[in-house]
C-alpha positions as CSV (number, residue, x, y, z in Angstrom):
1,M,-7.1,-21.7,-1.6
2,A,-6.6,-25.4,-2.3
3,G,-9.1,-27.7,-0.5
4,T,-11.4,-24.8,0.6
5,P,-15.0,-26.2,1.1
6,A,-17.8,-25.3,-1.4
7,N,-19.5,-23.1,1.3
8,S,-16.5,-20.8,1.5
9,I,-16.7,-17.0,1.6
10,R,-15.1,-15.9,-1.7
11,L,-13.0,-12.7,-2.0
12,G,-11.3,-11.4,-5.2
13,M,-7.9,-9.8,-5.4
14,T,-6.2,-8.5,-8.5
15,A,-2.7,-7.2,-8.3
16,G,0.5,-6.9,-10.3
17,F,2.2,-10.2,-9.6
18,S,4.5,-9.4,-12.6
19,G,6.1,-6.2,-13.6
20,P,7.2,-3.4,-11.3
21,T,5.0,-4.3,-8.4
22,K,5.8,-8.0,-8.3
23,A,7.6,-8.1,-4.9
24,L,5.0,-5.7,-3.4
25,A,2.1,-7.9,-4.6
26,I,3.6,-11.1,-3.4
27,E,4.2,-9.6,0.1
28,L,0.7,-8.2,0.2
29,Y,-0.8,-11.5,-0.8
30,R,1.4,-13.4,1.7
31,G,0.4,-11.2,4.6
32,A,-3.3,-11.5,3.8
33,M,-3.2,-15.2,3.2
34,A,-1.4,-15.8,6.5
35,C,-4.3,-14.1,8.2
36,F,-7.0,-16.0,6.3
37,D,-5.1,-19.3,6.8
38,Q,-4.9,-18.6,10.5
39,H,-8.6,-17.9,10.6
40,N,-9.6,-21.0,8.6
41,R,-7.5,-23.2,11.0
42,Q,-9.2,-21.8,14.1
43,I,-12.9,-21.8,13.0
44,G,-15.4,-24.4,14.0
45,P,-17.0,-27.0,11.8
46,D,-20.2,-24.9,11.2
47,D,-18.3,-21.8,10.3
48,R,-17.5,-20.7,6.7
49,P,-13.8,-20.5,5.7
50,V,-12.5,-17.6,3.6
51,E,-11.3,-18.3,0.1
52,L,-9.1,-15.7,-1.6
53,L,-9.2,-15.8,-5.5
54,V,-6.2,-14.1,-7.0
55,A,-5.4,-12.8,-10.5
56,N,-2.5,-11.0,-12.0
57,D,-3.0,-7.7,-13.7
58,D,0.6,-6.8,-14.4
59,Y,0.0,-3.4,-12.8
60,E,-2.0,-2.4,-15.9
61,P,-5.6,-1.0,-15.8
62,G,-7.0,-3.2,-18.6
63,P,-6.3,-6.5,-17.0
64,A,-7.4,-5.1,-13.6
65,I,-10.8,-4.2,-15.0
66,E,-11.2,-7.6,-16.7
67,N,-10.2,-9.4,-13.5
68,T,-12.7,-7.3,-11.4
69,V,-15.6,-8.0,-13.8
70,R,-14.8,-11.7,-13.7
71,F,-14.7,-11.8,-9.9
72,L,-18.1,-10.1,-9.7
73,T,-19.9,-11.9,-12.4
74,R,-18.5,-15.4,-13.0
75,D,-16.8,-16.1,-9.6
76,K,-19.5,-14.4,-7.6
77,V,-17.2,-13.1,-4.9
78,L,-18.7,-11.5,-1.8
79,A,-16.3,-8.6,-2.0
80,L,-13.2,-7.3,-3.8
81,F,-10.1,-7.1,-1.6
82,S,-6.7,-5.4,-1.5
83,Q,-6.5,-4.4,-5.1
84,L,-3.0,-3.0,-5.6
85,G,-2.0,0.4,-7.2
86,T,-3.5,3.7,-8.1
87,P,-3.4,3.3,-11.9
88,T,-5.4,0.1,-11.6
89,V,-7.8,1.0,-8.7
90,S,-8.6,4.4,-10.3
91,R,-10.0,2.5,-13.4
92,V,-11.8,-0.1,-11.3
93,L,-13.8,2.5,-9.4
94,P,-16.3,3.1,-12.3
95,V,-16.7,-0.7,-12.5
96,L,-17.8,-0.7,-8.8
97,R,-20.3,2.0,-9.6
98,A,-21.6,0.0,-12.6
99,Y,-22.2,-3.0,-10.4
100,A,-23.5,-1.1,-7.5
101,D,-27.0,-2.6,-7.8
102,Q,-25.4,-6.0,-7.2
103,G,-23.7,-4.8,-4.0
104,A,-20.1,-4.5,-5.4
105,R,-17.7,-3.3,-2.8
106,L,-13.9,-3.0,-2.6
107,F,-12.3,-3.4,0.8
108,F,-8.8,-2.0,1.6
109,P,-7.2,-1.2,-1.7
110,V,-3.5,-0.6,-1.4
111,T,-3.5,3.0,-2.8
112,G,-3.7,6.5,-1.3
113,L,-5.9,7.6,-4.2
114,E,-8.3,10.4,-3.2
115,A,-11.0,9.3,-5.5
116,S,-11.7,6.2,-3.4
117,R,-12.2,8.5,-0.4
118,M,-14.6,11.0,-2.0
119,P,-18.0,11.0,-3.8
120,P,-19.1,9.3,-5.9
121,Y,-16.9,6.3,-5.3
122,V,-16.4,6.4,-1.5
123,R,-19.7,4.6,-1.0
124,Y,-18.3,1.5,-2.8
125,T,-14.9,1.5,-1.2
126,Y,-13.4,1.0,2.3
127,N,-9.8,2.0,3.1
128,L,-7.5,1.0,5.9
129,R,-4.4,3.1,5.0
130,A,-3.9,6.9,5.0
131,S,-4.1,8.7,1.7
132,Y,-1.2,9.9,-0.4
133,R,-2.0,13.5,0.5
134,Q,-1.6,12.5,4.2
135,E,1.7,10.7,3.5
136,I,3.1,13.7,1.6
137,E,1.8,16.1,4.2
138,A,3.7,14.2,6.9
139,L,6.9,14.2,4.8
140,V,6.7,17.9,4.0
141,D,5.9,18.7,7.7
142,H,9.0,16.8,8.7
143,F,11.2,18.5,6.1
144,T,10.0,22.0,6.9
145,S,10.4,21.3,10.7
146,Q,14.0,20.7,9.9
147,G,14.3,24.1,8.2
148,M,14.1,22.7,4.6
149,T,12.3,25.0,2.1
150,R,13.8,23.9,-1.3
151,I,11.8,20.8,-1.9
152,A,11.5,19.0,-5.3
153,I,9.5,16.0,-6.5
154,C,10.2,13.0,-8.8
155,H,7.1,11.0,-9.6
156,Q,5.7,8.3,-11.7
157,A,4.0,9.7,-14.9
158,D,0.5,8.4,-14.2
159,A,-2.5,8.8,-11.9
160,F,-0.3,7.7,-8.9
161,G,2.4,10.2,-9.6
162,R,-0.2,13.0,-10.2
163,S,-1.8,12.2,-6.9
164,G,1.6,12.6,-5.2
165,W,2.3,15.8,-7.1
166,D,-1.1,17.2,-6.1
167,G,-0.4,16.3,-2.4
168,A,3.0,18.0,-2.6
169,H,1.6,21.2,-4.2
170,R,-1.1,21.4,-1.5
171,A,1.2,20.7,1.4
172,L,3.8,23.3,0.2
173,S,1.1,25.9,-0.6
174,R,-0.2,25.8,2.9
175,R,3.3,26.8,4.0
176,G,3.8,29.5,1.5
177,L,6.2,27.4,-0.5
178,S,6.3,25.8,-4.0
179,L,8.2,22.9,-5.6
180,C,11.7,24.0,-6.6
181,G,11.9,21.3,-9.3
182,E,10.2,18.3,-10.7
183,A,10.9,15.2,-12.9
184,T,8.9,12.2,-14.0
185,F,9.5,8.6,-15.0
186,A,7.5,5.8,-16.7
187,R,5.3,3.5,-14.7
188,T,7.2,0.5,-16.2
189,A,10.7,1.8,-15.2
190,T,13.0,-0.8,-13.7
191,V,16.0,-1.0,-11.5
192,A,18.2,-1.2,-14.6
193,G,16.8,2.1,-16.0
194,D,18.9,5.2,-16.4
195,M,17.6,7.9,-14.1
196,L,20.6,10.3,-14.5
197,P,18.6,12.6,-16.7
198,Q,16.0,13.0,-13.9
199,A,18.8,13.5,-11.4
200,K,20.3,16.3,-13.4
201,V,16.9,18.0,-13.7
202,L,16.4,17.9,-10.0
203,A,20.0,19.0,-9.2
204,A,19.4,22.2,-11.1
205,C,17.4,23.7,-8.2
206,N,19.8,22.5,-5.5
207,P,17.0,20.9,-3.4
208,Q,17.3,20.2,0.3
209,A,14.7,17.4,0.0
210,I,13.2,15.4,-2.8
211,L,9.8,13.7,-2.6
212,L,9.8,10.4,-4.5
213,V,6.5,8.9,-5.6
214,G,6.7,5.6,-7.5
215,A,6.9,1.8,-7.4
216,G,10.0,0.2,-5.8
217,P,12.2,-0.7,-8.8
218,A,12.0,2.9,-10.2
219,C,12.6,4.4,-6.8
220,T,15.7,2.2,-6.3
221,A,17.1,3.4,-9.7
222,I,16.4,7.1,-8.9
223,I,18.0,7.0,-5.4
224,R,21.0,5.3,-6.9
225,D,21.4,7.8,-9.7
226,L,20.7,10.8,-7.4
227,R,23.7,9.7,-5.3
228,R,25.8,9.0,-8.4
229,A,25.1,12.5,-9.5
230,G,26.4,13.8,-6.2
231,L,23.0,14.9,-4.7
232,T,23.0,14.6,-0.9
233,A,19.5,15.9,-0.4
234,T,17.1,14.0,1.9
235,V,14.8,11.8,-0.1
236,G,11.3,11.2,1.2
237,V,9.7,8.1,-0.2
238,V,6.0,7.2,0.0
239,S,4.8,3.8,1.2
240,F,4.0,2.3,-2.3
241,A,7.8,1.9,-2.9
242,G,7.6,-1.0,-0.4
243,G,9.6,0.1,2.7
244,D,11.6,-3.0,3.6
245,I,11.4,-4.3,0.0
246,L,12.9,-1.0,-1.3
247,L,15.8,-1.3,1.3
248,R,16.6,-4.8,0.0
249,Q,16.6,-3.6,-3.5
250,L,18.9,-0.7,-2.6
251,A,21.3,-3.1,-0.8
252,A,21.4,-5.3,-4.0
253,V,22.5,-2.4,-6.2
254,D,24.9,-1.0,-3.6
255,G,26.4,-4.2,-2.2
256,S,29.6,-2.6,-1.1
257,R,27.7,0.4,0.3
258,D,30.0,2.8,-1.6
259,L,27.1,5.0,-2.5
260,G,25.5,5.0,0.9
261,L,22.0,4.7,-0.5
262,E,20.3,4.3,2.9
263,R,21.7,7.6,4.1
264,N,19.3,10.6,4.2
265,L,16.2,8.6,3.5
266,V,12.9,9.2,5.1
267,L,10.2,6.6,4.3
268,S,6.5,7.1,5.0
269,Q,4.6,4.0,6.1
270,V,0.9,3.5,6.7
271,T,1.1,0.8,9.3
272,P,3.1,0.5,12.5
273,D,6.4,-1.4,12.8
274,W,5.7,-5.1,12.2
275,R,8.6,-6.0,14.5
276,D,7.0,-4.1,17.5
277,D,6.5,-6.7,20.2
278,T,4.2,-4.4,22.1
279,L,1.5,-4.7,19.4
280,P,-0.6,-7.8,19.5
281,A,-1.2,-7.6,15.7
282,A,2.5,-7.5,15.0
283,R,3.1,-10.6,17.1
284,D,0.1,-12.4,15.5
285,Y,1.3,-11.4,12.0
286,R,4.8,-13.0,12.5
287,Q,3.3,-16.1,14.0
288,A,0.8,-16.5,11.2
289,L,3.5,-15.9,8.6
290,A,5.6,-18.6,10.1
291,A,2.7,-21.0,10.1
292,F,1.7,-20.2,6.6
293,G,5.2,-20.6,5.2
294,S,5.4,-20.9,1.5
295,R,2.2,-22.8,0.8
296,L,-0.3,-21.8,-1.8
297,P,2.0,-19.6,-4.0
298,P,0.6,-16.6,-5.8
299,P,0.4,-16.3,-9.6
300,G,3.9,-16.7,-11.0
301,G,5.2,-18.3,-7.8
302,W,7.2,-16.9,-4.9
303,D,10.0,-14.4,-5.3
304,P,13.0,-15.2,-3.1
305,E,13.5,-11.5,-2.5
306,A,10.0,-11.1,-1.2
307,T,9.8,-14.1,1.2
308,R,12.4,-13.2,3.9
309,E,10.7,-12.9,7.2
310,G,8.0,-10.1,7.2
311,S,7.6,-6.6,5.7
312,A,5.6,-3.4,6.1
313,V,3.4,-4.2,3.1
314,G,3.0,-7.8,4.3
315,F,1.8,-6.4,7.6
316,E,-0.6,-4.2,5.7
317,G,-2.0,-7.2,3.9
318,Y,-2.4,-9.0,7.3
319,L,-4.2,-6.0,8.8
320,N,-6.5,-5.7,5.8
321,A,-7.5,-9.3,6.2
322,R,-7.9,-9.0,9.9
323,L,-10.2,-6.0,9.7
324,L,-12.3,-7.6,6.9
325,L,-12.7,-10.7,9.0
326,A,-14.3,-8.4,11.7
327,V,-16.7,-7.1,9.1
328,L,-17.6,-10.6,7.9
329,A,-18.2,-11.6,11.5
330,A,-20.8,-8.8,11.8
331,M,-22.8,-10.0,8.8
332,P,-26.0,-11.9,9.5
333,D,-25.6,-13.6,6.1
334,P,-21.9,-13.6,5.0
335,G,-23.0,-14.7,1.5
336,D,-25.1,-11.6,0.7
337,R,-23.2,-8.6,-0.6
338,T,-26.0,-6.2,0.4
339,G,-25.1,-6.7,4.0
340,L,-21.5,-5.4,3.7
341,D,-22.2,-1.7,4.4
342,Q,-24.3,-2.5,7.4
343,A,-21.7,-4.8,8.8
344,A,-18.9,-2.3,8.2
345,A,-20.8,0.3,10.2
346,A,-21.8,-2.2,12.9
347,I,-18.2,-3.0,14.0
348,G,-17.9,0.7,15.2
349,Q,-14.6,1.5,17.0
350,I,-12.7,-1.8,16.9
351,D,-9.3,-2.9,18.3
352,I,-7.3,-4.8,15.7
353,G,-4.1,-4.9,17.8
354,I,-2.2,-1.9,16.6
355,G,-2.4,0.3,19.7
356,R,-5.3,2.5,18.5
357,P,-8.9,1.7,17.6
358,V,-10.1,1.9,14.0
359,S,-13.4,2.6,12.4
360,L,-14.9,2.5,8.9
361,T,-17.8,4.9,9.6
362,G,-16.1,8.2,8.7
363,L,-16.9,10.3,5.6
364,T,-13.9,8.8,3.8
365,H,-14.5,5.2,4.9
366,Q,-10.9,5.2,6.1
367,A,-9.8,3.4,9.2
368,L,-6.4,5.1,9.8
369,D,-5.2,8.7,9.6
370,V,-1.8,7.9,10.9
371,V,1.5,8.1,9.0
372,Y,4.6,6.4,10.4
373,L,7.9,7.9,9.3
374,S,11.1,5.8,9.3
375,T,14.7,6.1,8.5
376,A,16.9,3.2,7.4
377,A,20.0,1.4,8.5
378,E,21.4,-2.0,7.5
379,S,18.3,-2.7,5.3
380,R,15.9,-2.2,8.3
381,L,13.3,0.5,8.9
382,L,13.9,2.5,12.0
383,P,10.9,4.3,13.5
384,L,11.4,8.1,13.4
385,R,8.1,9.8,14.0
386,I,4.3,9.1,14.1
387,T,2.0,11.7,12.7
388,M,-1.7,12.1,12.8
389,A,-1.9,13.5,9.3
390,T,-4.8,15.9,8.7
391,V,-5.1,17.7,5.4
392,E,-7.4,20.4,4.1
393,D,-9.1,20.4,0.7
């Protein structure tokens, strides 16, 4: 943050500000920065402002590791914050373990990866969002409650996709079902990519529902080509596709709405509706976003598609920052990493303005076990169902 005093509390964020997660990373950054900017403008002269250091990793593990090590060793950040994506976070977790004696901690990564919620890595990681197993469980529960039993999956061919596949296998097995078909796609797939081969593979089992696990651009291409291939199955999309961002991308490839790409979509989200005026955090998020505007752009600059009003992932970034500020406020010395665990436990059950208390003291260090399902119309998410998603190992 330009102009931040030398006594600032430094945090480090690495994310894919280029590549398939560009729009997602920008919105996540914007939501978090709006919260930190709001905080810095409200604190007293003796309080320490928060400074967010940001680096681009192109949604690739190698650069994410390099950025993380630099944050911890050269930049001396207090904590790592809101790292984006399963392929990157899964490779950063061993780095946290390697620097455990220096108090390395990662707060609120944007991934539903199970490894960050289980030993040995859970001790170094704190999560806000529900896991991918929980998101998939909520989607499968919704599908089967509607009488759907022929369920297929199309997923990214990496750790993220495998996590989704594992969640689907577990959720269906609990109901005496199995996947009727599956297809994969590359992590680097774009909107322009040809997904008709995947659509044909999925069509072979005549699915009633298809689970979609991937980044937004690839999900856009798959939904487009599923409909071009004549499949009318309900498509369930996990949160990493971006929610509002995905809907804007679908509108861009179906401007005349001839394909009806919003029809028969169910999107899982890990935060409540950012437009809900009954939630203090949603109101605060929109106000903070308006005040922050387009100052302090992220690596690579702003993306016009990612800076219209708010978004689900932007709200997640805001809530991540809001909860971390509560942890920082509980630290006797906010410059000492070794006090982070004690502070995270000390906040107990806390109200961050989303209609339910959250806590970081559970075995999984996870604040929320809630999955919010939505449908879509006119490029907007429409709340459908809220699920307290519990899963069994």
